[in-house]
TORMI-454836 format. One record per residue (C-alpha): residue number from 0; residue in three letters; chain; y negated, z, x. Coordinates in steps of 0.02 Angstrom, whole numbers. Each point is the difference from the previous one (the first is absolute). Example, Ala and Ser with C-alpha at 12.3 -4.5 7.8 and 13.67 -1.06 7.14 Angstrom:
<n 0	res ALA	chain A	c2 225	c3 390	c1 615>
<n 1	res SER	chain A	c2 -172	c3 -33	c1 69>
end
This chain:
<n 0	res MET	chain A	c2 -413	c3 -1996	c1 1272>
<n 1	res SER	chain A	c2 60	c3 133	c1 122>
<n 2	res PHE	chain A	c2 -28	c3 9	c1 194>
<n 3	res ASP	chain A	c2 187	c3 -16	c1 22>
<n 4	res LEU	chain A	c2 0	c3 -168	c1 -82>
<n 5	res THR	chain A	c2 -130	c3 -75	c1 128>
<n 6	res GLN	chain A	c2 103	c3 84	c1 148>
<n 7	res ASN	chain A	c2 158	c3 -82	c1 -72>
<n 8	res ILE	chain A	c2 -83	c3 -175	c1 -8>
<n 9	res ARG	chain A	c2 -75	c3 16	c1 172>
<n 10	res ARG	chain A	c2 170	c3 42	c1 81>
<n 11	res HIS	chain A	c2 61	c3 -171	c1 -49>
<n 12	res SER	chain A	c2 -142	c3 -86	c1 102>
<n 13	res PHE	chain A	c2 -15	c3 -142	c1 -109>
<n 14	res ARG	chain A	c2 -151	c3 -109	c1 51>
<n 15	res ARG	chain A	c2 3	c3 -136	c1 -121>
<n 16	res LEU	chain A	c2 42	c3 22	c1 -189>
<n 17	res LEU	chain A	c2 19	c3 -107	c1 -156>
<n 18	res LEU	chain A	c2 -22	c3 115	c1 -153>
<n 19	res ALA	chain A	c2 92	c3 -64	c1 -145>
<n 20	res VAL	chain A	c2 -119	c3 32	c1 -152>
<n 21	res SER	chain A	c2 54	c3 -28	c1 -180>
<n 22	res GLY	chain A	c2 -163	c3 79	c1 -78>
<n 23	res GLY	chain A	c2 105	c3 144	c1 -82>
<n 24	res LEU	chain A	c2 -48	c3 181	c1 42>
<n 25	res ASP	chain A	c2 120	c3 20	c1 141>
<n 26	res SER	chain A	c2 -53	c3 -148	c1 117>
<n 27	res ILE	chain A	c2 -187	c3 17	c1 -51>
<n 28	res CYS	chain A	c2 11	c3 178	c1 73>
<n 29	res LEU	chain A	c2 97	c3 -65	c1 147>
<n 30	res ALA	chain A	c2 -129	c3 -135	c1 39>
<n 31	res HIS	chain A	c2 -148	c3 125	c1 -27>
<n 32	res TYR	chain A	c2 81	c3 132	c1 116>
<n 33	res PHE	chain A	c2 27	c3 -128	c1 145>
<n 34	res ILE	chain A	c2 -179	c3 -61	c1 -14>
<n 35	res CYS	chain A	c2 -77	c3 163	c1 0>
<n 36	res ASN	chain A	c2 108	c3 60	c1 142>
<n 37	res LYS	chain A	c2 17	c3 -153	c1 99>
<n 38	res GLU	chain A	c2 -61	c3 78	c1 174>
<n 39	res ALA	chain A	c2 86	c3 168	c1 -29>
<n 40	res LEU	chain A	c2 173	c3 -95	c1 -24>
<n 41	res GLY	chain A	c2 -23	c3 -103	c1 158>
<n 42	res ILE	chain A	c2 1	c3 -172	c1 -95>
<n 43	res ASP	chain A	c2 -82	c3 -151	c1 87>
<n 44	res TRP	chain A	c2 7	c3 -119	c1 -146>
<n 45	res PHE	chain A	c2 66	c3 -5	c1 -173>
<n 46	res SER	chain A	c2 -2	c3 -116	c1 -147>
<n 47	res ILE	chain A	c2 51	c3 2	c1 -189>
<n 48	res ALA	chain A	c2 129	c3 -114	c1 -78>
<n 49	res HIS	chain A	c2 34	c3 -19	c1 -183>
<n 50	res VAL	chain A	c2 157	c3 -89	c1 -70>
<n 51	res HIS	chain A	c2 -24	c3 -88	c1 -166>
<n 52	res HIS	chain A	c2 171	c3 -16	c1 -78>
<n 53	res GLY	chain A	c2 -47	c3 -124	c1 -135>
<n 54	res LEU	chain A	c2 87	c3 107	c1 -130>
<n 55	res ARG	chain A	c2 -140	c3 79	c1 -112>
<n 56	res GLU	chain A	c2 -127	c3 -113	c1 -75>
<n 57	res GLY	chain A	c2 -176	c3 56	c1 8>
<n 58	res THR	chain A	c2 26	c3 171	c1 80>
<n 59	res ALA	chain A	c2 78	c3 -60	c1 162>
<n 60	res ASP	chain A	c2 -162	c3 -103	c1 31>
<n 61	res ARG	chain A	c2 -105	c3 145	c1 -47>
<n 62	res ASP	chain A	c2 98	c3 101	c1 134>
<n 63	res ALA	chain A	c2 -23	c3 -127	c1 133>
<n 64	res LYS	chain A	c2 -185	c3 -17	c1 -28>
<n 65	res PHE	chain A	c2 -15	c3 183	c1 -4>
<n 66	res VAL	chain A	c2 86	c3 28	c1 168>
<n 67	res GLU	chain A	c2 -103	c3 -143	c1 78>
<n 68	res ALA	chain A	c2 -162	c3 88	c1 -62>
<n 69	res PHE	chain A	c2 62	c3 161	c1 70>
<n 70	res ALA	chain A	c2 29	c3 -73	c1 171>
<n 71	res LYS	chain A	c2 -167	c3 -93	c1 -4>
<n 72	res ALA	chain A	c2 -92	c3 155	c1 -42>
<n 73	res HIS	chain A	c2 66	c3 92	c1 149>
<n 74	res ASN	chain A	c2 -5	c3 -151	c1 121>
<n 75	res VAL	chain A	c2 182	c3 -16	c1 25>
<n 76	res PRO	chain A	c2 83	c3 -164	c1 23>
<n 77	res PHE	chain A	c2 98	c3 -55	c1 -162>
<n 78	res PHE	chain A	c2 157	c3 -108	c1 -20>
<n 79	res LEU	chain A	c2 78	c3 -59	c1 -161>
<n 80	res LYS	chain A	c2 169	c3 -87	c1 -22>
<n 81	res LYS	chain A	c2 56	c3 -64	c1 -170>
<n 82	res LEU	chain A	c2 181	c3 -11	c1 -51>
<n 83	res ASP	chain A	c2 95	c3 -114	c1 -123>
<n 84	res GLY	chain A	c2 30	c3 121	c1 -151>
<n 85	res ASP	chain A	c2 102	c3 -125	c1 -93>
<n 86	res ALA	chain A	c2 127	c3 -26	c1 154>
<n 87	res LEU	chain A	c2 15	c3 191	c1 13>
<n 88	res LYS	chain A	c2 44	c3 13	c1 -180>
<n 89	res LYS	chain A	c2 125	c3 -142	c1 9>
<n 90	res ALA	chain A	c2 84	c3 76	c1 154>
<n 91	res GLU	chain A	c2 167	c3 81	c1 -2>
<n 92	res GLY	chain A	c2 4	c3 188	c1 2>
<n 93	res SER	chain A	c2 -129	c3 129	c1 -49>
<n 94	res LEU	chain A	c2 -178	c3 -49	c1 -24>
<n 95	res GLU	chain A	c2 -51	c3 168	c1 79>
<n 96	res GLU	chain A	c2 88	c3 -33	c1 152>
<n 97	res ASN	chain A	c2 -40	c3 -182	c1 12>
<n 98	res ALA	chain A	c2 -179	c3 44	c1 -16>
<n 99	res ARG	chain A	c2 6	c3 130	c1 130>
<n 100	res ASP	chain A	c2 91	c3 -101	c1 126>
<n 101	res ALA	chain A	c2 -128	c3 -143	c1 -30>
<n 102	res ARG	chain A	c2 -142	c3 120	c1 21>
<n 103	res TYR	chain A	c2 62	c3 60	c1 171>
<n 104	res LYS	chain A	c2 35	c3 -171	c1 65>
<n 105	res ALA	chain A	c2 -182	c3 -44	c1 -51>
<n 106	res LEU	chain A	c2 -70	c3 147	c1 89>
<n 107	res GLU	chain A	c2 94	c3 -48	c1 153>
<n 108	res GLU	chain A	c2 -66	c3 -169	c1 -1>
<n 109	res ILE	chain A	c2 -184	c3 62	c1 -22>
<n 110	res PHE	chain A	c2 31	c3 129	c1 142>
<n 111	res ASN	chain A	c2 67	c3 -138	c1 116>
<n 112	res GLU	chain A	c2 -140	c3 -116	c1 -40>
<n 113	res THR	chain A	c2 -132	c3 132	c1 40>
<n 114	res GLU	chain A	c2 64	c3 48	c1 173>
<n 115	res ASP	chain A	c2 -128	c3 8	c1 129>
<n 116	res PRO	chain A	c2 41	c3 -121	c1 144>
<n 117	res ARG	chain A	c2 -123	c3 100	c1 105>
<n 118	res LEU	chain A	c2 115	c3 148	c1 7>
<n 119	res ARG	chain A	c2 161	c3 11	c1 85>
<n 120	res GLY	chain A	c2 149	c3 122	c1 2>
<n 121	res ASP	chain A	c2 -47	c3 183	c1 -42>
<n 122	res ASP	chain A	c2 -183	c3 -53	c1 -34>
<n 123	res ASN	chain A	c2 59	c3 -107	c1 -147>
<n 124	res LYS	chain A	c2 111	c3 135	c1 -69>
<n 125	res GLY	chain A	c2 -14	c3 -24	c1 -187>
<n 126	res ILE	chain A	c2 87	c3 34	c1 -164>
<n 127	res ILE	chain A	c2 -14	c3 -26	c1 -192>
<n 128	res VAL	chain A	c2 -51	c3 152	c1 -91>
<n 129	res THR	chain A	c2 58	c3 40	c1 -176>
<n 130	res ALA	chain A	c2 -56	c3 139	c1 -121>
<n 131	res HIS	chain A	c2 179	c3 70	c1 -49>
<n 132	res HIS	chain A	c2 -24	c3 192	c1 -30>
<n 133	res ALA	chain A	c2 110	c3 150	c1 -42>
<n 134	res GLY	chain A	c2 23	c3 -56	c1 -185>
<n 135	res ASP	chain A	c2 76	c3 -163	c1 64>
<n 136	res GLN	chain A	c2 111	c3 91	c1 128>
<n 137	res ALA	chain A	c2 69	c3 112	c1 -150>
<n 138	res GLU	chain A	c2 26	c3 -153	c1 -110>
<n 139	res THR	chain A	c2 99	c3 -85	c1 134>
<n 140	res MET	chain A	c2 98	c3 150	c1 35>
<n 141	res TYR	chain A	c2 45	c3 22	c1 -183>
<n 142	res MET	chain A	c2 57	c3 -184	c1 -27>
<n 143	res ARG	chain A	c2 111	c3 4	c1 156>
<n 144	res ILE	chain A	c2 82	c3 165	c1 -33>
<n 145	res ARG	chain A	c2 32	c3 -62	c1 -178>
<n 146	res ARG	chain A	c2 92	c3 -158	c1 40>
<n 147	res GLY	chain A	c2 74	c3 72	c1 154>
<n 148	res THR	chain A	c2 -50	c3 -19	c1 179>
<n 149	res THR	chain A	c2 45	c3 47	c1 178>
<n 150	res LEU	chain A	c2 -89	c3 94	c1 148>
<n 151	res ALA	chain A	c2 -110	c3 -151	c1 36>
<n 152	res GLY	chain A	c2 -54	c3 -15	c1 -194>
<n 153	res LEU	chain A	c2 -36	c3 193	c1 2>
<n 154	res ARG	chain A	c2 -141	c3 -32	c1 124>
<n 155	res GLY	chain A	c2 -103	c3 -70	c1 -149>
<n 156	res ILE	chain A	c2 -159	c3 -102	c1 44>
<n 157	res GLN	chain A	c2 -24	c3 -2	c1 190>
<n 158	res GLU	chain A	c2 -169	c3 44	c1 78>
<n 159	res VAL	chain A	c2 26	c3 -146	c1 123>
<n 160	res ARG	chain A	c2 126	c3 -135	c1 -24>
<n 161	res LYS	chain A	c2 -4	c3 -174	c1 78>
<n 162	res ASN	chain A	c2 -196	c3 -41	c1 -18>
<n 163	res ILE	chain A	c2 -45	c3 105	c1 -136>
<n 164	res TYR	chain A	c2 -96	c3 176	c1 9>
<n 165	res ARG	chain A	c2 -5	c3 118	c1 -144>
<n 166	res PRO	chain A	c2 -123	c3 130	c1 56>
<n 167	res PHE	chain A	c2 -17	c3 94	c1 -177>
<n 168	res LEU	chain A	c2 187	c3 38	c1 -31>
<n 169	res ASN	chain A	c2 -44	c3 190	c1 -1>
<n 170	res VAL	chain A	c2 -152	c3 -16	c1 -106>
<n 171	res THR	chain A	c2 22	c3 26	c1 -188>
<n 172	res ARG	chain A	c2 -77	c3 -97	c1 -137>
<n 173	res GLU	chain A	c2 -93	c3 157	c1 -50>
<n 174	res GLU	chain A	c2 -80	c3 7	c1 178>
<n 175	res LEU	chain A	c2 -49	c3 -188	c1 -20>
<n 176	res LEU	chain A	c2 -80	c3 25	c1 -162>
<n 177	res ALA	chain A	c2 -103	c3 148	c1 73>
<n 178	res TYR	chain A	c2 -56	c3 -112	c1 148>
<n 179	res ALA	chain A	c2 -53	c3 -130	c1 -118>
<n 180	res ARG	chain A	c2 -95	c3 104	c1 -109>
<n 181	res GLU	chain A	c2 -87	c3 84	c1 143>
<n 182	res ASN	chain A	c2 -48	c3 -173	c1 78>
<n 183	res LYS	chain A	c2 -43	c3 -71	c1 -159>
<n 184	res LEU	chain A	c2 124	c3 -138	c1 20>
<n 185	res GLU	chain A	c2 42	c3 -141	c1 -136>
<n 186	res TRP	chain A	c2 164	c3 -80	c1 -18>
<n 187	res CYS	chain A	c2 97	c3 -116	c1 -114>
<n 188	res GLU	chain A	c2 147	c3 47	c1 -113>
<n 189	res ASP	chain A	c2 153	c3 -126	c1 3>
<n 190	res GLU	chain A	c2 63	c3 4	c1 -178>
<n 191	res SER	chain A	c2 169	c3 -54	c1 66>
<n 192	res ASN	chain A	c2 24	c3 170	c1 81>
<n 193	res ASP	chain A	c2 21	c3 76	c1 -169>
<n 194	res ASP	chain A	c2 132	c3 -126	c1 -56>
<n 195	res VAL	chain A	c2 163	c3 110	c1 -10>
<n 196	res LYS	chain A	c2 110	c3 -158	c1 -2>
<n 197	res PHE	chain A	c2 -24	c3 4	c1 187>
<n 198	res ALA	chain A	c2 118	c3 130	c1 80>
<n 199	res ARG	chain A	c2 -130	c3 82	c1 115>
<n 200	res ASN	chain A	c2 -116	c3 18	c1 -140>
<n 201	res LYS	chain A	c2 126	c3 84	c1 -111>
<n 202	res VAL	chain A	c2 41	c3 116	c1 143>
<n 203	res ARG	chain A	c2 -186	c3 32	c1 20>
<n 204	res HIS	chain A	c2 -45	c3 35	c1 -179>
<n 205	res GLU	chain A	c2 152	c3 68	c1 -74>
<n 206	res MET	chain A	c2 142	c3 63	c1 107>
<n 207	res LEU	chain A	c2 -109	c3 89	c1 148>
<n 208	res PRO	chain A	c2 -105	c3 86	c1 -122>
<n 209	res LEU	chain A	c2 141	c3 62	c1 -109>
<n 210	res LEU	chain A	c2 84	c3 61	c1 164>
<n 211	res GLU	chain A	c2 -154	c3 85	c1 53>
<n 212	res ARG	chain A	c2 -12	c3 96	c1 -169>
<n 213	res GLU	chain A	c2 188	c3 48	c1 18>
<n 214	res CYS	chain A	c2 -8	c3 42	c1 198>
<n 215	res PRO	chain A	c2 -179	c3 33	c1 48>
<n 216	res GLY	chain A	c2 -35	c3 -56	c1 176>
<n 217	res ALA	chain A	c2 138	c3 -131	c1 -10>
<n 218	res THR	chain A	c2 -110	c3 -132	c1 62>
<n 219	res ALA	chain A	c2 -55	c3 91	c1 150>
<n 220	res GLN	chain A	c2 185	c3 40	c1 35>
<n 221	res LEU	chain A	c2 42	c3 -186	c1 -6>
<n 222	res CYS	chain A	c2 -130	c3 -31	c1 137>
<n 223	res ARG	chain A	c2 65	c3 138	c1 97>
<n 224	res MET	chain A	c2 182	c3 -64	c1 -13>
<n 225	res ALA	chain A	c2 -66	c3 -169	c1 71>
<n 226	res ALA	chain A	c2 -75	c3 86	c1 144>
<n 227	res ILE	chain A	c2 158	c3 93	c1 49>
<n 228	res ALA	chain A	c2 105	c3 -148	c1 -22>
<n 229	res ASP	chain A	c2 -117	c3 -100	c1 113>
<n 230	res ARG	chain A	c2 13	c3 132	c1 136>
<n 231	res ALA	chain A	c2 190	c3 4	c1 -22>
<n 232	res TYR	chain A	c2 18	c3 -187	c1 7>
<n 233	res LYS	chain A	c2 -94	c3 -18	c1 162>
<n 234	res LYS	chain A	c2 119	c3 127	c1 77>
<n 235	res VAL	chain A	c2 148	c3 -103	c1 -59>
<n 236	res MET	chain A	c2 -77	c3 -165	c1 65>
<n 237	res LYS	chain A	c2 -31	c3 79	c1 168>
<n 238	res LYS	chain A	c2 189	c3 47	c1 2>
<n 239	res CYS	chain A	c2 42	c3 -169	c1 -56>
<n 240	res ASP	chain A	c2 -92	c3 -83	c1 136>
<n 241	res THR	chain A	c2 85	c3 109	c1 128>
<n 242	res LEU	chain A	c2 170	c3 -53	c1 -68>
<n 243	res PHE	chain A	c2 -9	c3 -182	c1 -49>
<n 244	res THR	chain A	c2 -132	c3 -69	c1 125>
<n 245	res VAL	chain A	c2 138	c3 18	c1 130>
<n 246	res ALA	chain A	c2 96	c3 -142	c1 -81>
<n 247	res LEU	chain A	c2 -144	c3 -126	c1 -5>
<n 248	res CYS	chain A	c2 23	c3 -163	c1 97>
<n 249	res LYS	chain A	c2 -150	c3 -62	c1 83>
<n 250	res GLU	chain A	c2 10	c3 -180	c1 -84>
<n 251	res PRO	chain A	c2 73	c3 -56	c1 -162>
<n 252	res LEU	chain A	c2 147	c3 -114	c1 29>
<n 253	res VAL	chain A	c2 -34	c3 -126	c1 -140>
<n 254	res LYS	chain A	c2 52	c3 -150	c1 107>
<n 255	res GLU	chain A	c2 179	c3 71	c1 -3>
<n 256	res ILE	chain A	c2 16	c3 -57	c1 -185>
<n 257	res PRO	chain A	c2 70	c3 -179	c1 -10>
<n 258	res ALA	chain A	c2 -97	c3 -48	c1 -158>
<n 259	res TYR	chain A	c2 -169	c3 52	c1 98>
<n 260	res ALA	chain A	c2 45	c3 -78	c1 166>
<n 261	res GLY	chain A	c2 -155	c3 -76	c1 81>
<n 262	res MET	chain A	c2 -115	c3 69	c1 -125>
<n 263	res THR	chain A	c2 -135	c3 124	c1 17>
<n 264	res SER	chain A	c2 -10	c3 158	c1 -96>
<n 265	res LYS	chain A	c2 -147	c3 -72	c1 -100>
<n 266	res GLU	chain A	c2 83	c3 -167	c1 -33>
<n 267	res ALA	chain A	c2 148	c3 100	c1 -68>
<n 268	res GLY	chain A	c2 -110	c3 94	c1 -123>
<n 269	res ILE	chain A	c2 20	c3 172	c1 95>
<n 270	res VAL	chain A	c2 -152	c3 112	c1 -21>
<n 271	res GLN	chain A	c2 72	c3 144	c1 96>
<n 272	res CYS	chain A	c2 162	c3 37	c1 90>
<n 273	res ILE	chain A	c2 70	c3 148	c1 89>
<n 274	res THR	chain A	c2 157	c3 -3	c1 99>
<n 275	res LEU	chain A	c2 115	c3 151	c1 29>
<n 276	res ASP	chain A	c2 134	c3 20	c1 131>
<n 277	res LYS	chain A	c2 164	c3 27	c1 -101>
<n 278	res LYS	chain A	c2 85	c3 105	c1 135>
<n 279	res LYS	chain A	c2 -155	c3 112	c1 25>
<n 280	res LEU	chain A	c2 -17	c3 22	c1 -189>
<n 281	res ASN	chain A	c2 180	c3 42	c1 -25>
<n 282	res LYS	chain A	c2 -14	c3 133	c1 135>
<n 283	res ILE	chain A	c2 -150	c3 76	c1 -83>
<n 284	res LEU	chain A	c2 96	c3 6	c1 -174>
<n 285	res ARG	chain A	c2 160	c3 71	c1 83>
<n 286	res GLU	chain A	c2 -104	c3 133	c1 88>
<n 287	res HIS	chain A	c2 -68	c3 57	c1 -170>
<n 288	res ALA	chain A	c2 156	c3 -28	c1 -97>
<n 289	res ASP	chain A	c2 -13	c3 165	c1 -82>
<n 290	res ALA	chain A	c2 -164	c3 -50	c1 -80>
<n 291	res ASP	chain A	c2 -67	c3 -134	c1 -116>
<n 292	res LEU	chain A	c2 -114	c3 -110	c1 92>
<n 293	res SER	chain A	c2 -4	c3 -138	c1 -138>
<n 294	res GLU	chain A	c2 -161	c3 48	c1 -80>
<n 295	res MET	chain A	c2 -79	c3 43	c1 166>
<n 296	res PHE	chain A	c2 55	c3 -176	c1 54>
<n 297	res ARG	chain A	c2 -79	c3 -79	c1 -157>
<n 298	res LEU	chain A	c2 -167	c3 91	c1 23>
<n 299	res TRP	chain A	c2 -12	c3 -45	c1 185>
<n 300	res LEU	chain A	c2 19	c3 -179	c1 -48>
<n 301	res SER	chain A	c2 -124	c3 13	c1 -138>
<n 302	res GLU	chain A	c2 -126	c3 63	c1 135>
<n 303	res GLN	chain A	c2 38	c3 -160	c1 95>
<n 304	res GLY	chain A	c2 -51	c3 -97	c1 -158>
<n 305	res LEU	chain A	c2 176	c3 -36	c1 -49>
<n 306	res ARG	chain A	c2 31	c3 72	c1 -166>
<n 307	res PHE	chain A	c2 172	c3 21	c1 -90>
<n 308	res PRO	chain A	c2 50	c3 95	c1 -160>
<n 309	res PHE	chain A	c2 58	c3 178	c1 6>
<n 310	res GLY	chain A	c2 194	c3 4	c1 30>
<n 311	res PHE	chain A	c2 3	c3 -172	c1 80>
<n 312	res PHE	chain A	c2 61	c3 73	c1 173>
<n 313	res TYR	chain A	c2 118	c3 137	c1 -83>
<n 314	res GLY	chain A	c2 177	c3 -3	c1 40>
<n 315	res GLU	chain A	c2 94	c3 158	c1 -15>
<n 316	res SER	chain A	c2 141	c3 -63	c1 107>
<n 317	res GLU	chain A	c2 -111	c3 -55	c1 140>
<n 318	res PRO	chain A	c2 -48	c3 107	c1 142>
<n 319	res ALA	chain A	c2 -149	c3 102	c1 -37>
<n 320	res HIS	chain A	c2 11	c3 -80	c1 -177>
<n 321	res VAL	chain A	c2 -99	c3 -149	c1 59>
<n 322	res LYS	chain A	c2 74	c3 -171	c1 -50>
<n 323	res ILE	chain A	c2 -72	c3 -151	c1 76>
<n 324	res PRO	chain A	c2 56	c3 -158	c1 -104>
<n 325	res HIS	chain A	c2 69	c3 -141	c1 95>
<n 326	res ARG	chain A	c2 -113	c3 -109	c1 -85>
<n 327	res ALA	chain A	c2 -110	c3 33	c1 -150>
<n 328	res ALA	chain A	c2 -169	c3 -42	c1 -80>
<n 329	res TYR	chain A	c2 -126	c3 101	c1 -101>
<n 330	res ARG	chain A	c2 -137	c3 -111	c1 -64>
<n 331	res ARG	chain A	c2 -86	c3 -70	c1 150>
<n 332	res ARG	chain A	c2 86	c3 119	c1 122>
<n 333	res SER	chain A	c2 168	c3 -27	c1 84>
<n 334	res VAL	chain A	c2 119	c3 95	c1 113>
<n 335	res ALA	chain A	c2 130	c3 -98	c1 106>
<n 336	res LYS	chain A	c2 128	c3 58	c1 139>
<n 337	res ILE	chain A	c2 -20	c3 -136	c1 134>
<n 338	res GLY	chain A	c2 99	c3 13	c1 162>
<n 339	res HIS	chain A	c2 -35	c3 173	c1 70>
<n 340	res THR	chain A	c2 -164	c3 23	c1 -107>
<n 341	res VAL	chain A	c2 -55	c3 44	c1 -177>
<n 342	res GLN	chain A	c2 -138	c3 -93	c1 -53>
<n 343	res ILE	chain A	c2 -117	c3 46	c1 -137>
<n 344	res CYS	chain A	c2 -126	c3 -122	c1 -59>
<n 345	res GLU	chain A	c2 -141	c3 -37	c1 -125>
<n 346	res PHE	chain A	c2 -9	c3 -171	c1 -59>
<n 347	res SER	chain A	c2 -145	c3 -105	c1 -87>
<n 348	res THR	chain A	c2 113	c3 -23	c1 -158>
<n 349	res PRO	chain A	c2 160	c3 70	c1 -74>
<n 350	res GLU	chain A	c2 79	c3 -168	c1 22>
<n 351	res GLU	chain A	c2 -19	c3 7	c1 185>
<n 352	res ALA	chain A	c2 70	c3 168	c1 10>
<n 353	res GLN	chain A	c2 149	c3 -58	c1 -92>
<n 354	res LYS	chain A	c2 22	c3 -145	c1 117>
<n 355	res PHE	chain A	c2 -11	c3 109	c1 148>
<n 356	res VAL	chain A	c2 146	c3 107	c1 -60>
<n 357	res SER	chain A	c2 110	c3 -146	c1 -62>
<n 358	res CYS	chain A	c2 23	c3 -61	c1 184>
<n 359	res ARG	chain A	c2 190	c3 -18	c1 21>
<n 360	res GLU	chain A	c2 7	c3 80	c1 173>
<n 361	res LYS	chain A	c2 122	c3 137	c1 2>
<n 362	res ASP	chain A	c2 -32	c3 163	c1 91>
<n 363	res LYS	chain A	c2 100	c3 151	c1 13>
<n 364	res GLY	chain A	c2 -76	c3 151	c1 -86>
<n 365	res LEU	chain A	c2 -83	c3 144	c1 58>
end
């Protein structure tokens, strides 16, 4: 691994790490690298976590035991979380996505359980570390471009997002193989990774190799595109903050809604809520009437944790092409014009979001 990688990890100043280790090549290299470079990386404490999805008979148990033995051999604390495989199979939606979401949730639970109460503030600065590498980045970019995406999607996998850190995004699988051979590392092969009925596996084993044969260097270019989009996105968000933060109200005025009178946000099922001043927002839109701010507004809300689909705020006849619905719900999120404000909230359930926008109080539009 390069000196640049060490420097990049050090600049984040993470002190406490939970390494997500599946037992495969990528994660074993990750764990070994951090074990061998703990002092150089400025790490105070780290542990290894393994998530057993309950989806593979035999080999899943083998992987869990292998990772536990690896951690024990290197004197690293080990944590195991077992999931309900049958429940994952029966759940609606993609098994791939359900398993991924459950895995991240399990890692978050382990991370919270291992927090050192003796450390406070910056001294307890920690994060979950995964072994996503350049190949994973290229696969993600290919899949998003193929199905259609926006500027946010073109950023690919983020190096740091929420409580997840991915230090190997610029490391290729070939480099990982070379590192493993050099250090005489052993790892487990997950047979499910070869099953092309899963979308990502099909991209990995069939589509990207074909693209690489037709356009040599395409994989590297996809990673480069992600890096360029990420830099552009950060500049766009900086501009969005300058524009829309001006319209933010200090407190969400949920108490103004008759159906929620006397209820706290928690009692109403509200997870998150931001309130915008209608007049200030209207002024911003009119000052930029020659531009289309709809996508910028949507992206800005996404960064606040309130995601809406592409085109949700698009209205060609509106000032600056931004259309603020009078009352509308999308899954667990809602938009409602109430008095002199625009309230955008995230609820615990879609039903609560719909109830919120179904209140009969009538307000003038923006």
